[in-house]
Structures are given as structure tokens and as C-alpha cells.
N, CA and C atoms as a LAMMPS dump frame, in Angstrom:
ITEM: TIMESTEP
0
ITEM: NUMBER OF ATOMS
297
ITEM: BOX BOUNDS ff ff ff
-5.0000000000000000e+02 5.0000000000000000e+02
-5.0000000000000000e+02 5.0000000000000000e+02
-5.0000000000000000e+02 5.0000000000000000e+02
ITEM: ATOMS id mol type element x y z
1 1 1 N -167.226 -283.359 -317.01
2 1 2 C -166.859 -283.865 -318.304
3 1 3 C -166.546 -285.343 -318.153
4 2 1 N -167.15 -286.164 -318.96
5 2 2 C -166.926 -287.615 -318.907
6 2 3 C -165.905 -287.994 -319.97
7 3 1 N -164.815 -288.59 -319.536
8 3 2 C -163.734 -288.932 -320.453
9 3 3 C -163.456 -290.427 -320.464
10 4 1 N -162.923 -290.889 -321.57
11 4 2 C -162.449 -292.254 -321.688
12 4 3 C -160.947 -292.219 -321.571
13 5 1 N -160.33 -293.078 -320.752
14 5 2 C -158.879 -293.02 -320.567
15 5 3 C -158.12 -293.132 -321.881
16 6 1 N -156.938 -292.502 -321.921
17 6 2 C -156.112 -292.539 -323.125
18 6 3 C -155.764 -293.973 -323.519
19 7 1 N -155.637 -294.885 -322.536
20 7 2 C -155.327 -296.257 -322.843
21 7 3 C -156.376 -296.927 -323.699
22 8 1 N -157.6 -296.369 -323.689
23 8 2 C -158.692 -296.98 -324.465
24 8 3 C -158.714 -296.497 -325.888
25 9 1 N -157.687 -295.782 -326.319
26 9 2 C -157.662 -295.253 -327.684
27 9 3 C -157.366 -296.288 -328.741
28 10 1 N -156.765 -297.411 -328.399
29 10 2 C -156.347 -298.393 -329.391
30 10 3 C -157.491 -298.751 -330.329
31 11 1 N -157.22 -298.657 -331.607
32 11 2 C -158.223 -298.999 -332.589
33 11 3 C -159.221 -297.904 -332.893
34 12 1 N -159.143 -296.765 -332.239
35 12 2 C -160.142 -295.717 -332.443
36 12 3 C -159.989 -295.036 -333.799
37 13 1 N -158.848 -295.178 -334.427
38 13 2 C -158.631 -294.538 -335.713
39 13 3 C -158.236 -295.56 -336.771
40 14 1 N -158.729 -296.752 -336.666
41 14 2 C -158.348 -297.765 -337.632
42 14 3 C -156.988 -298.325 -337.314
43 15 1 N -156.089 -298.321 -338.219
44 15 2 C -154.784 -298.916 -338.069
45 15 3 C -153.875 -298.057 -337.206
46 16 1 N -153.759 -298.354 -335.914
47 16 2 C -152.864 -297.619 -335.03
48 16 3 C -153.534 -296.382 -334.439
49 17 1 N -153.164 -296.074 -333.232
50 17 2 C -153.674 -294.887 -332.555
51 17 3 C -152.697 -293.746 -332.706
52 18 1 N -153.183 -292.531 -332.5
53 18 2 C -152.26 -291.391 -332.591
54 18 3 C -151.213 -291.449 -331.47
55 19 1 N -150.049 -290.877 -331.726
56 19 2 C -148.976 -290.878 -330.752
57 19 3 C -149.315 -289.891 -329.641
58 20 1 N -149.22 -290.363 -328.421
59 20 2 C -149.547 -289.532 -327.256
60 20 3 C -148.273 -288.826 -326.796
61 21 1 N -148.406 -287.516 -326.559
62 21 2 C -147.318 -286.687 -326.05
63 21 3 C -147.772 -286.084 -324.714
64 22 1 N -146.916 -285.243 -324.122
65 22 2 C -147.237 -284.566 -322.865
66 22 3 C -147.302 -283.069 -323.113
67 23 1 N -148.305 -282.424 -322.523
68 23 2 C -148.375 -280.96 -322.577
69 23 3 C -147.217 -280.379 -321.792
70 24 1 N -146.484 -279.453 -322.368
71 24 2 C -145.331 -278.867 -321.699
72 24 3 C -145.746 -277.94 -320.554
73 25 1 N -146.993 -277.5 -320.537
74 25 2 C -147.454 -276.607 -319.484
75 25 3 C -147.993 -277.359 -318.277
76 26 1 N -148.854 -278.37 -318.501
77 26 2 C -149.507 -279.054 -317.373
78 26 3 C -149.111 -280.52 -317.225
79 27 1 N -148.468 -281.092 -318.241
80 27 2 C -148.04 -282.492 -318.164
81 27 3 C -149.076 -283.514 -318.521
82 28 1 N -150.298 -283.1 -318.908
83 28 2 C -151.347 -284.034 -319.287
84 28 3 C -151.046 -284.647 -320.661
85 29 1 N -151.624 -285.846 -320.92
86 29 2 C -151.47 -286.492 -322.225
87 29 3 C -152.252 -285.722 -323.297
88 30 1 N -151.587 -285.519 -324.438
89 30 2 C -152.218 -284.841 -325.559
90 30 3 C -151.904 -285.612 -326.845
91 31 1 N -152.65 -285.319 -327.88
92 31 2 C -152.453 -285.856 -329.213
93 31 3 C -152.429 -284.683 -330.162
94 32 1 N -151.387 -284.598 -331.027
95 32 2 C -151.306 -283.532 -332.013
96 32 3 C -152.005 -283.964 -333.294
97 33 1 N -152.732 -283.047 -333.894
98 33 2 C -153.412 -283.344 -335.169
99 33 3 C -153.342 -282.109 -336.04
100 34 1 N -153.318 -282.356 -337.33
101 34 2 C -153.342 -281.247 -338.306
102 34 3 C -154.789 -280.817 -338.528
103 35 1 N -154.936 -279.528 -338.868
104 35 2 C -156.235 -279.027 -339.22
105 35 3 C -156.09 -277.903 -340.214
106 36 1 N -157.11 -277.65 -340.955
107 36 2 C -157.129 -276.536 -341.88
108 36 3 C -157.724 -275.32 -341.184
109 37 1 N -156.935 -274.229 -341.215
110 37 2 C -157.397 -272.982 -340.566
111 37 3 C -158.389 -272.264 -341.45
112 38 1 N -159.026 -271.25 -340.908
113 38 2 C -160.013 -270.46 -341.672
114 38 3 C -159.41 -269.824 -342.919
115 39 1 N -158.093 -269.488 -342.848
116 39 2 C -157.463 -268.858 -343.997
117 39 3 C -156.958 -269.881 -345.035
118 40 1 N -157.211 -271.16 -344.784
119 40 2 C -156.834 -272.214 -345.732
120 40 3 C -155.467 -272.841 -345.449
121 41 1 N -154.689 -272.25 -344.558
122 41 2 C -153.392 -272.828 -344.234
123 41 3 C -153.557 -274.007 -343.272
124 42 1 N -152.507 -274.82 -343.165
125 42 2 C -152.543 -275.996 -342.309
126 42 3 C -151.755 -275.705 -341.053
127 43 1 N -152.316 -276.085 -339.915
128 43 2 C -151.65 -275.916 -338.644
129 43 3 C -151.807 -277.136 -337.769
130 44 1 N -151.065 -277.225 -336.709
131 44 2 C -151.158 -278.32 -335.742
132 44 3 C -151.882 -277.837 -334.492
133 45 1 N -152.693 -278.713 -333.923
134 45 2 C -153.481 -278.36 -332.73
135 45 3 C -153.421 -279.524 -331.754
136 46 1 N -153.212 -279.241 -330.453
137 46 2 C -153.208 -280.322 -329.48
138 46 3 C -154.613 -280.65 -329.003
139 47 1 N -154.909 -281.949 -328.849
140 47 2 C -156.186 -282.415 -328.325
141 47 3 C -155.916 -283.273 -327.121
142 48 1 N -156.879 -283.259 -326.175
143 48 2 C -156.78 -284.139 -325.027
144 48 3 C -156.717 -285.569 -325.569
145 49 1 N -155.862 -286.366 -324.934
146 49 2 C -155.687 -287.758 -325.382
147 49 3 C -156.938 -288.601 -325.073
148 50 1 N -157.694 -288.198 -324.078
149 50 2 C -158.919 -288.925 -323.72
150 50 3 C -160.088 -288.46 -324.569
151 51 1 N -160.959 -289.39 -324.91
152 51 2 C -162.173 -289.059 -325.622
153 51 3 C -163.072 -288.311 -324.67
154 52 1 N -164.005 -287.506 -325.213
155 52 2 C -164.891 -286.722 -324.354
156 52 3 C -166.268 -286.616 -324.986
157 53 1 N -167.32 -286.707 -324.176
158 53 2 C -168.675 -286.476 -324.674
159 53 3 C -168.851 -284.997 -325.029
160 54 1 N -167.96 -284.139 -324.534
161 54 2 C -167.996 -282.725 -324.843
162 54 3 C -167.134 -282.37 -326.06
163 55 1 N -166.578 -283.385 -326.724
164 55 2 C -165.664 -283.146 -327.82
165 55 3 C -166.314 -282.47 -329.01
166 56 1 N -165.47 -281.824 -329.798
167 56 2 C -165.939 -281.087 -330.989
168 56 3 C -165.25 -281.576 -332.262
169 57 1 N -164.186 -282.374 -332.114
170 57 2 C -163.37 -282.811 -333.271
171 57 3 C -163.224 -284.338 -333.269
172 58 1 N -163.215 -284.885 -334.456
173 58 2 C -162.956 -286.319 -334.612
174 58 3 C -161.62 -286.437 -335.342
175 59 1 N -160.749 -287.289 -334.811
176 59 2 C -159.434 -287.487 -335.426
177 59 3 C -159.515 -288.621 -336.432
178 60 1 N -158.735 -288.473 -337.504
179 60 2 C -158.661 -289.504 -338.538
180 60 3 C -157.217 -289.607 -339.005
181 61 1 N -156.841 -290.778 -339.453
182 61 2 C -155.501 -290.991 -340.002
183 61 3 C -155.605 -291.142 -341.518
184 62 1 N -154.789 -290.414 -342.24
185 62 2 C -154.796 -290.494 -343.671
186 62 3 C -154.01 -291.718 -344.152
187 63 1 N -154.109 -292.029 -345.41
188 63 2 C -153.327 -293.134 -345.983
189 63 3 C -151.845 -292.916 -345.803
190 64 1 N -151.427 -291.648 -345.743
191 64 2 C -149.999 -291.319 -345.562
192 64 3 C -149.576 -291.383 -344.098
193 65 1 N -150.54 -291.674 -343.192
194 65 2 C -150.237 -291.803 -341.782
195 65 3 C -150.341 -290.524 -340.982
196 66 1 N -150.8 -289.427 -341.588
197 66 2 C -150.97 -288.165 -340.878
198 66 3 C -152.278 -288.186 -340.075
199 67 1 N -152.259 -287.551 -338.917
200 67 2 C -153.445 -287.431 -338.091
201 67 3 C -154.057 -286.053 -338.323
202 68 1 N -155.325 -286.036 -338.724
203 68 2 C -156.063 -284.814 -338.991
204 68 3 C -157.254 -284.707 -338.073
205 69 1 N -157.629 -283.504 -337.694
206 69 2 C -158.788 -283.251 -336.859
207 69 3 C -159.899 -282.626 -337.717
208 70 1 N -161.047 -283.252 -337.681
209 70 2 C -162.219 -282.737 -338.402
210 70 3 C -163.228 -282.221 -337.392
211 71 1 N -163.634 -280.945 -337.542
212 71 2 C -164.66 -280.364 -336.678
213 71 3 C -165.992 -280.99 -337.038
214 72 1 N -166.728 -281.418 -336.036
215 72 2 C -168.044 -282.019 -336.252
216 72 3 C -169.11 -281.039 -335.726
217 73 1 N -170.014 -280.642 -336.599
218 73 2 C -171.033 -279.689 -336.185
219 73 3 C -171.908 -280.297 -335.123
220 74 1 N -172.479 -279.481 -334.224
221 74 2 C -173.33 -280.031 -333.158
222 74 3 C -174.467 -280.888 -333.693
223 75 1 N -175.025 -280.567 -334.822
224 75 2 C -176.131 -281.352 -335.374
225 75 3 C -175.675 -282.749 -335.846
226 76 1 N -174.398 -282.903 -336.137
227 76 2 C -173.87 -284.171 -336.627
228 76 3 C -173.233 -285.033 -335.554
229 77 1 N -173.136 -284.504 -334.324
230 77 2 C -172.493 -285.256 -333.234
231 77 3 C -173.467 -286.268 -332.65
232 78 1 N -172.927 -287.434 -332.302
233 78 2 C -173.725 -288.444 -331.606
234 78 3 C -172.794 -289.239 -330.7
235 79 1 N -173.39 -289.909 -329.71
236 79 2 C -172.595 -290.573 -328.679
237 79 3 C -171.714 -291.707 -329.166
238 80 1 N -172.002 -292.276 -330.335
239 80 2 C -171.158 -293.355 -330.841
240 80 3 C -169.866 -292.857 -331.461
241 81 1 N -169.724 -291.532 -331.642
242 81 2 C -168.496 -290.988 -332.196
243 81 3 C -167.425 -290.855 -331.13
244 82 1 N -166.185 -290.933 -331.57
245 82 2 C -165.034 -290.726 -330.706
246 82 3 C -164.569 -289.289 -330.911
247 83 1 N -164.979 -288.397 -330.036
248 83 2 C -164.694 -286.989 -330.188
249 83 3 C -163.656 -286.529 -329.145
250 84 1 N -162.927 -285.495 -329.496
251 84 2 C -161.881 -284.947 -328.631
252 84 3 C -162.103 -283.448 -328.408
253 85 1 N -161.572 -282.945 -327.317
254 85 2 C -161.6 -281.538 -326.972
255 85 3 C -160.207 -280.971 -327.216
256 86 1 N -160.151 -279.754 -327.782
257 86 2 C -158.868 -279.077 -327.964
258 86 3 C -158.242 -278.851 -326.575
259 87 1 N -156.981 -279.227 -326.428
260 87 2 C -156.329 -279.087 -325.124
261 87 3 C -156.183 -277.662 -324.7
262 88 1 N -156.164 -276.714 -325.606
263 88 2 C -156.109 -275.305 -325.236
264 88 3 C -157.317 -274.923 -324.365
265 89 1 N -158.425 -275.637 -324.511
266 89 2 C -159.636 -275.363 -323.743
267 89 3 C -159.653 -276.041 -322.385
268 90 1 N -158.78 -277.005 -322.158
269 90 2 C -158.807 -277.762 -320.883
270 90 3 C -157.53 -277.66 -320.076
271 91 1 N -156.462 -277.126 -320.631
272 91 2 C -155.185 -277.043 -319.917
273 91 3 C -155.325 -276.118 -318.708
274 92 1 N -155.036 -276.643 -317.541
275 92 2 C -155.202 -275.869 -316.306
276 92 3 C -154.089 -274.797 -316.156
277 93 1 N -153.049 -274.863 -316.934
278 93 2 C -151.923 -273.947 -316.8
279 93 3 C -151.964 -272.806 -317.815
280 94 1 N -152.954 -272.826 -318.721
281 94 2 C -153.067 -271.789 -319.757
282 94 3 C -154.237 -270.887 -319.432
283 95 1 N -154.148 -269.596 -319.762
284 95 2 C -155.3 -268.713 -319.577
285 95 3 C -156.388 -269.116 -320.572
286 96 1 N -157.652 -268.906 -320.229
287 96 2 C -158.752 -269.275 -321.154
288 96 3 C -158.645 -268.531 -322.466
289 97 1 N -159.062 -269.2 -323.556
290 97 2 C -159.105 -268.585 -324.867
291 97 3 C -160.381 -267.765 -324.987
292 98 1 N -160.301 -266.702 -325.757
293 98 2 C -161.496 -265.898 -326.049
294 98 3 C -162.173 -266.477 -327.264
295 99 1 N -163.479 -266.664 -327.17
296 99 2 C -164.279 -267.146 -328.314
297 99 3 C -163.993 -268.52 -328.581
């Protein structure tokens, strides 16, 4: 997996970068973002702080300053996008997710 360091995030979302936190399980840098679940409710999901060519979500900041994650379909992904991987898929201290 080819990643861009978290320090390179500045300016990736327009005005200001998302706040970087630490995963409580493995200690890696993560970014929390809101997303709409399949049932229509809103939840928070951790993403690796580093960009990834294997990413599936693009983060955006709303006018209110909230960070949201938008899933990008494989047909719409291209190398010029700044995509992230859900940290649940990369955390070395968590068991793998099904599906």
C-alpha cells in the first residue's frame, strides 16, 4: 500500500485539514469523519490519516466545519484524488471485518 504521510494533508480539504487523533488500539494516526449509513442514520468512522492509492473514501469539510466521508465508486476513482482507507481495515490490533 502506497501512502502519503499525514504531514502532507495540509490543504487537502480546502480551508484547514482534519484533526488528527490516535487509534486507541494501535496508536496510529487517524481522522474521524461523519458518514451516512445504509439505514440513513449518521455515524462516525475512523480513517487512516495518510492518503492511500487503495482508498475508497474522499473527505470533505462542510461550510459548518464538519468532516464528512464520501464513498467513491471504483469507476470514479483516479490517481489525482485524495482518498483514504477506513482504519478498521488497516488497524493491526483489530480482528478483520467481514465483508
